[in-house]
C-alpha positions in Angstrom: -189.1 3.5 -108.3 -187.5 6.0 -110.8 -184.8 7.1 -108.4 -183.9 3.5 -107.6 -183.9 2.8 -111.5 -181.6 5.7 -112.1 -179.2 4.7 -109.3 -179.3 1.1 -110.6 -178.2 2.3 -114.0 -175.1 3.8 -112.4 -174.1 0.4 -111.0 -172.5 -0.9 -114.2 -171.6 0.2 -117.8 -174.4 -1.8 -119.5 -177.0 -0.1 -117.4 -175.6 3.2 -117.9 -176.0 2.5 -121.4 -179.5 1.4 -121.2 -180.5 4.6 -119.2 -178.9 6.7 -122.2 -181.0 4.7 -124.6 -184.2 5.3 -122.6 -183.5 9.1 -122.8 -182.8 8.9 -126.4 -185.9 6.7 -127.1 -187.9 9.5 -125.5 -186.3 12.3 -127.3 -187.1 10.5 -130.5 -190.5 10.0 -129.6 -191.0 13.6 -129.0 -189.3 14.6 -132.1 -191.3 12.1 -134.0 -194.4 13.3 -132.5 -193.6 17.0 -133.5 -192.8 16.0 -137.0 -195.8 13.7 -137.6 -198.5 16.2 -136.4 -196.8 19.0 -138.6 -197.1 16.5 -141.6 -200.6 15.7 -140.7 -201.6 19.5 -140.8 -199.4 20.8 -143.6 -198.4 17.7 -145.5 -194.8 18.9 -145.3 -191.6 18.9 -143.3 -190.9 15.0 -143.2 -191.7 12.0 -145.3 -193.6 9.0 -144.3 -190.4 7.0 -145.1 -188.2 9.0 -142.6 -191.1 8.5 -139.9 -190.9 4.7 -140.5 -187.1 4.5 -140.3 -187.0 6.5 -137.1 -189.7 4.3 -135.7 -187.6 1.3 -136.6 -184.7 2.8 -134.7 -186.8 3.0 -131.6 -187.6 -0.6 -131.9 -183.9 -1.4 -132.3 -183.3 0.4 -129.0 -185.9 -1.6 -127.2 -184.3 -4.9 -128.4 -180.9 -3.6 -127.3 -182.1 -2.6 -123.9 -183.8 -6.0 -123.2 -180.3 -7.6 -124.1 -178.5 -5.3 -121.9 -181.0 -6.0 -118.8 -180.7 -9.8 -119.6 -176.9 -9.7 -119.5 -177.0 -7.8 -116.2 -179.2 -10.1 -114.7 -177.3 -13.1 -115.8 -174.3 -11.9 -113.9 -176.0 -10.3 -110.9 -178.8 -13.0 -110.2 -182.1 -11.9 -108.9 -180.7 -8.6 -107.3 -182.6 -5.6 -108.7 -185.3 -8.0 -110.5 -188.2 -5.6 -109.9 -186.3 -2.8 -111.2 -185.4 -4.6 -114.2 -189.0 -5.5 -114.9 -190.0 -2.0 -114.5 -187.3 -1.0 -117.1 -188.8 -3.5 -119.6 -192.2 -2.1 -119.2 -191.2 1.4 -119.7 -189.4 0.7 -122.8 -192.4 -1.2 -124.3 -194.5 1.9 -123.5 -192.0 4.1 -125.1 -192.1 1.8 -128.2 -196.0 2.1 -128.3 -195.6 5.9 -128.4 -193.6 5.7 -131.5 -196.1 3.2 -133.1 -198.8 5.5 -132.6 -196.9 8.5 -133.8 -196.2 6.5 -136.9 -199.9 5.9 -137.4 -200.4 9.6 -137.2 -198.0 10.1 -140.2 -199.8 7.2 -141.9 -203.1 9.1 -141.8 -201.4 11.5 -144.5 -200.6 8.9 -146.9 -203.4 6.3 -146.4 -206.0 9.0 -146.5 -204.6 11.7 -149.0 -206.3 15.3 -149.0 -205.7 18.0 -146.6 -206.5 17.2 -142.8 -209.3 19.1 -141.5 -210.7 19.1 -138.0 -213.7 21.7 -138.1 -214.7 22.8 -134.8 -212.3 20.5 -133.0 -209.2 22.2 -134.4 -208.6 24.5 -131.4 -209.1 21.6 -128.9 -206.7 19.3 -130.9 -204.0 21.9 -131.0 -204.3 22.2 -127.2 -204.1 18.4 -126.7 -201.0 18.3 -128.9 -199.1 21.0 -127.0 -200.1 19.3 -123.8 -198.7 15.9 -125.0 -195.5 17.6 -126.2 -195.1 19.2 -122.6 -195.8 15.8 -120.9 -193.3 14.0 -123.1 -190.8 16.6 -122.1 -191.4 16.1 -118.5 -190.7 12.3 -118.9 -187.4 13.2 -120.7 -186.2 15.5 -117.5 -187.2 12.8 -115.1 -184.7 10.4 -116.8 -182.3 12.7 -117.9 -181.8 14.9 -114.7 -183.2 12.9 -112.1 -184.5 16.0 -110.3 -188.0 16.0 -108.3 -188.7 12.6 -109.8 -191.8 11.8 -107.6 -193.3 15.2 -107.9 -193.0 15.1 -111.6 -194.4 11.6 -112.1 -197.2 12.3 -109.6 -198.2 15.4 -111.7 -198.5 13.4 -114.7 -200.6 10.6 -113.0 -202.7 13.1 -111.3 -203.9 15.0 -114.4 -204.2 11.9 -116.5 -207.9 11.2 -115.8 -209.0 14.6 -116.7 -207.3 14.7 -119.9 -208.4 11.3 -120.6 -212.0 12.3 -119.9 -211.6 15.4 -122.3 -210.5 13.1 -125.0 -213.3 10.9 -124.5 -215.8 13.7 -124.5 -214.3 15.1 -127.6 -214.6 11.7 -129.5 -218.2 11.3 -128.3 -219.0 14.7 -129.4 -217.6 14.1 -132.9 -219.6 10.7 -133.1 -222.9 12.1 -131.8 -222.9 15.4 -133.6 -222.6 16.0 -137.3 -220.2 18.6 -138.4 -221.4 19.9 -141.9 -218.0 21.3 -142.5 -216.5 17.8 -142.6 -217.1 14.9 -145.0 -217.6 11.4 -143.7 -214.1 10.6 -144.6 -212.5 13.5 -143.0 -214.6 12.8 -139.9 -213.3 9.2 -139.8 -209.8 10.4 -140.0 -210.4 13.0 -137.3 -211.6 10.2 -135.1 -208.5 8.0 -135.8 -206.3 11.0 -135.0 -208.0 11.5 -131.7 -207.7 7.9 -130.8 -204.1 8.1 -131.6 -203.5 11.2 -129.4 -205.4 9.5 -126.5 -203.3 6.4 -126.8 -200.2 8.4 -126.6 -201.5 10.0 -123.5 -202.1 6.6 -122.1 -198.7 5.3 -122.6 -197.3 8.5 -121.0 -199.5 7.7 -117.9 -198.2 4.1 -117.9 -194.6 5.3 -117.7 -195.1 7.8 -115.0 -197.1 5.4 -113.0 -194.0 3.1 -112.7 -192.7 5.7 -110.1 -196.0 6.1 -108.0 -197.1 2.2 -108.2 -195.6 -1.1 -107.4 -194.7 -3.1 -110.5 -198.0 -5.0 -110.6 -199.9 -1.9 -110.7 -198.1 0.0 -113.4 -200.6 1.5 -115.9 -203.4 1.4 -113.2 -204.6 4.0 -110.8 -202.7 4.5 -107.5 -204.5 2.3 -105.0 -206.3 4.3 -102.2 -205.6 3.3 -98.7 -208.5 1.6 -97.1 -209.9 3.9 -94.2 -209.3 2.3 -90.9 
């Protein structure tokens, strides 16, 4: 589907612009994610006001892409309808990644004090690096158009294991008391884990648009029934 989407972008100027905006939105998500986690751990590097404004810019891109797709369909009829719906679905997930990234930034201002993760710090650092890598793969898919299905399949195949690890980490935090953390710090840590897990969920949704038909975007690839 991504290959059809990228080819579809090349049909007209409006769609070419939409493609550029999708890439720009993904790059902004990645940059914002990096800056937000830096703010959370170090309380420096960026202000929450800047995070909020950059998230607003992503939202403006979403509205603009919708307008471009609607304008294209108005002139081309139902041609490319499924591809248009996939594009709309993708930009919504990109916007949601921005929202959760903004929420990470708000953890610093809504719950002041140095962020601590106790025994979970190394695991969180690993997940942060992994999400950065996966966001970059999405950017590569839309920017270069090379090895699209292979890269998208890689993201969807590895998602269940990553999601399971997130779930196990959250369960461990809830069930086992870490005496090095206050109840407030544990609550903030739980929220942070949830935000990271949701970012991963939206990465999976975007990647699944390549390996699944439209009605199964965001769901596991349906296995063929044995004959």
